[in-house]
C-alpha positions in Angstrom: -0.1 0.0 0.0 1.4 3.3 -1.0 1.8 6.4 1.3 -1.0 8.2 -0.4 -3.3 5.1 -0.1 -2.5 4.9 3.6 -3.1 8.6 4.1 -6.4 8.4 2.3 -7.6 5.4 4.3 -6.6 7.1 7.5 -8.6 10.1 6.6 -11.6 8.0 5.6 -11.3 6.1 8.8 -11.2 9.2 10.9 -14.4 10.5 9.2 -16.1 7.1 9.7 -15.2 7.2 13.5 -16.7 10.6 13.7 -19.8 9.4 11.9 -20.2 6.5 14.3 -19.9 8.8 17.4 -23.0 10.6 15.9 -25.1 7.5 16.1 -25.7 7.6 19.8 -28.5 10.3 19.6 -31.9 10.4 18.2 -33.8 13.6 17.3 -37.3 14.5 16.0 -38.3 17.5 14.0 -42.0 18.0 15.0 -43.3 20.4 12.4 -46.6 22.2 11.5 -47.3 22.1 7.8 -45.6 24.7 5.6 -42.9 25.8 8.0 -39.8 24.8 5.8 -39.4 21.4 7.6 -38.0 19.7 4.4 -35.5 22.5 3.8 -34.2 22.1 7.5 -34.1 18.3 7.2 -32.0 18.6 4.0 -29.7 21.2 5.6 -29.2 18.8 8.5 -28.4 16.1 6.3 -25.5 18.1 5.0 -23.8 17.6 8.3 -21.5 14.5 8.7 -23.2 12.0 10.9 -26.8 13.2 10.7 -29.2 11.1 8.7 -32.7 12.6 8.9 -35.6 10.8 7.3 -38.3 12.8 5.7 -41.8 12.3 6.8 -41.8 8.5 7.0 -45.4 8.4 8.0 -46.8 10.7 5.3 -48.0 8.6 2.3 -47.3 11.7 0.1 -43.7 11.2 0.4 -44.0 7.8 -1.3 -43.2 5.6 1.7 -45.3 2.7 2.8 -44.6 2.9 6.7 -48.1 4.6 7.2 -49.8 1.7 5.6 -48.1 -0.7 8.1 -49.3 1.2 11.1 -52.6 0.2 12.6 -52.0 0.5 16.4 -49.4 1.6 18.8 -47.3 -1.5 18.8 -47.0 -1.4 15.0 -46.1 2.2 15.0 -43.4 1.4 17.7 -42.0 -1.3 15.4 -41.8 1.1 12.5 -40.0 3.6 14.5 -37.5 1.0 15.6 -37.0 0.2 11.9 -36.3 3.8 11.3 -33.6 4.0 14.0 -31.5 1.2 12.2 -30.9 3.4 9.3 -31.5 7.0 10.7 -30.7 8.9 13.8 -33.5 11.5 13.2 -36.7 12.1 11.3 -39.0 14.9 10.6 -42.7 14.5 11.3 -45.4 17.0 10.0 -48.5 17.0 12.1 -51.7 18.9 12.3 -54.1 19.5 15.2 -56.7 17.6 13.2 -54.5 14.4 13.7 -52.7 14.3 10.4 -51.2 12.0 9.3 -53.0 9.7 11.8 -56.6 11.1 11.6 -58.7 9.6 14.3 -55.7 8.4 16.2 -54.1 11.5 17.8 -52.3 9.3 20.3 -50.0 8.2 17.5 -48.7 11.8 17.0 -48.3 12.0 20.8 -46.2 8.8 20.9 -43.9 10.1 18.3 -43.6 13.4 20.0 -42.9 12.1 23.5 -41.8 8.5 23.2 -39.3 8.2 20.4 -36.5 10.8 20.5 -33.8 12.1 22.8 -34.3 15.7 21.7 -37.2 17.4 19.8 -37.2 20.4 17.5 -40.5 22.1 17.5 -40.8 24.0 14.1 -43.7 26.4 13.5 -44.4 29.8 11.9 -45.2 33.0 13.6 -47.5 34.1 10.8 -50.0 31.5 11.3 -52.4 32.8 8.6 -49.8 32.5 5.9 -49.0 29.1 7.1 -52.7 27.9 6.9 -53.5 29.7 3.7 -50.3 28.2 2.0 -51.3 24.8 3.3 -54.8 25.2 1.6 -53.3 26.4 -1.6 -50.9 23.5 -1.6 -53.7 21.0 -0.9 -56.0 22.5 -3.6 -53.3 22.4 -6.3 -51.7 19.1 -5.0 -48.3 20.8 -5.0 -46.4 20.8 -1.8 -42.9 21.2 -3.3 -41.3 22.7 -6.3 -38.4 20.3 -6.7 -39.7 19.1 -10.1 -40.5 20.9 -13.4 -43.8 19.2 -13.5 -44.8 20.6 -10.0 -43.8 24.2 -11.1 -45.7 23.9 -14.3 -48.8 22.6 -12.5 -48.7 25.2 -9.8 -48.2 28.1 -12.3 -51.1 26.8 -14.6 -53.5 25.9 -11.8 -56.7 27.8 -11.5 -57.5 28.1 -7.8 -61.0 28.1 -6.4 -62.1 30.1 -3.4 -60.7 28.9 0.0 -62.9 27.9 2.9 -62.8 30.8 5.2 -64.8 29.1 8.0 -62.4 26.1 8.0 -59.4 28.4 8.3 -61.1 30.4 11.1 -61.5 27.1 13.0 -57.9 26.2 12.4 -56.8 29.7 13.7 -59.0 29.3 16.8 -57.4 25.9 17.9 -53.8 26.7 16.8 -52.7 28.3 20.1 -54.2 25.5 22.2 -52.6 22.8 20.1 -49.2 24.2 20.4 -49.6 24.7 24.2 -50.6 21.0 24.5 -47.6 19.9 22.6 -45.3 21.8 24.8 -47.1 20.7 28.0 -46.6 17.1 26.9 -42.9 17.6 26.5 -42.6 19.2 29.8 -44.6 16.3 31.4 -42.3 13.7 29.9 -39.2 15.6 30.4 -38.0 15.5 26.8 -35.6 18.4 26.0 -37.0 20.5 23.2 -36.1 23.6 21.2 -38.6 26.0 19.5 -37.8 27.2 16.1 -39.7 29.7 13.9 -39.8 29.7 10.2 -39.3 33.5 10.1 -36.0 33.3 12.1 -34.7 30.2 10.4 -35.1 31.3 6.8 -33.9 34.9 6.7 -31.8 36.7 4.2 -28.7 36.4 6.4 -25.1 36.0 5.4 -23.6 32.6 5.1 -21.8 33.0 8.4 -25.1 33.8 10.1 -26.8 30.9 8.5 -24.1 28.7 9.5 -24.3 29.8 13.1 -28.1 29.3 13.3 -27.7 25.9 11.8 -24.8 25.1 14.0 -26.9 26.0 17.1 -29.5 23.5 16.0 -26.9 20.8 15.3 -25.3 21.3 18.7 -28.7 20.9 20.4 -29.7 17.7 18.5 -26.2 16.1 18.8 -25.3 17.3 22.3 -21.8 18.2 21.0 -20.2 21.4 19.8 -20.8 22.2 16.2 -17.8 21.6 13.8 -18.1 23.7 10.7 -15.7 21.4 8.9 -18.3 18.7 9.0 -20.9 20.8 7.2 -21.1 20.2 3.4 -20.9 23.4 1.4 -24.3 23.1 -0.2 -26.2 22.6 3.1 -26.7 26.4 3.7 -28.4 26.8 0.4 -31.4 25.1 1.9 -31.8 28.0 4.4 -32.0 30.5 1.6 -35.4 32.2 1.7 -35.4 32.5 -2.0 -35.0 28.7 -2.3 -38.1 27.4 -4.1 -38.3 24.5 -1.6 -38.7 26.9 1.3 -40.7 29.6 -0.4 -43.3 27.6 -2.4 -46.1 30.0 -2.2 -45.6 33.8 -2.3 -47.8 36.9 -2.6 -48.2 36.3 -6.2 -49.6 32.9 -5.5 -52.0 34.3 -2.9 -53.3 36.8 -5.5 -54.4 33.8 -7.7 -57.0 32.8 -5.1 -60.3 34.5 -5.8 -61.3 35.3 -2.3 -57.9 36.1 -0.9 -58.6 39.7 0.0 -61.7 38.7 1.7 -59.6 36.2 3.8 -57.1 38.9 4.6 -59.8 41.4 5.7 -61.7 38.8 7.8 -58.8 36.8 9.4 -55.7 38.9 9.3 -54.6 40.5 12.5 -51.6 41.3 14.6 -51.9 38.2 16.6 -52.0 35.6 13.8 -50.5 37.6 10.9 -51.4 39.1 7.6 -50.9 38.0 4.1 -49.8 41.1 2.4 -48.1 43.1 5.1 
């Protein structure tokens, strides 16, 4: 074996040992819909040792884990299957029980009984989050990673959104978030609250690296090492990234009753669509 080969093997071995040290923690990103959770998960996957699964219980992501879950024991089994390959996963939930409609205890189990640390990701502007989710659901476009998704979204003719349904969602939002935090406090699971508006800002790369580094230090329990972060990871935190900013003011304007929604539901507490 040549000197160069020994050096290369030595570097690879050192990186592998660092990777193995990162397998002794488990984390969960517990996110409300339309909060940039996919972008955060992809950014975290750019750090050596982190392997974050993307919504394994959401059939929309193409996985079949949700279909194998019928009760808590089967859910526990699927989580154990996840931990064999990943050391974290992101889970998008909704107060209506999604993705386990009629079985809210499944979301509670994932929140309180699976991970060492939890990231709570939400959006201060609740109205934009809810409207964006309704828009995505109506068009059937939740990500813009493919050309066909961009074409479908740009050509889609939106119908009016259900104002009464959104009013109900706004009314139960605060209580639902308070319940999530209370459950974490009761079970003693460490958690960190993140907000979309603070995570995806027009910051410099150094500021983005610092923000992401704080999150990584929390979920790993170790100091963040910038040398272990891949160069492309920070692009996921760019607010201009199509994955992060799927719906904009221009998209809102395509909804026939959008200004009625703004006038009736917009306020300082829950946010506005166009301010």
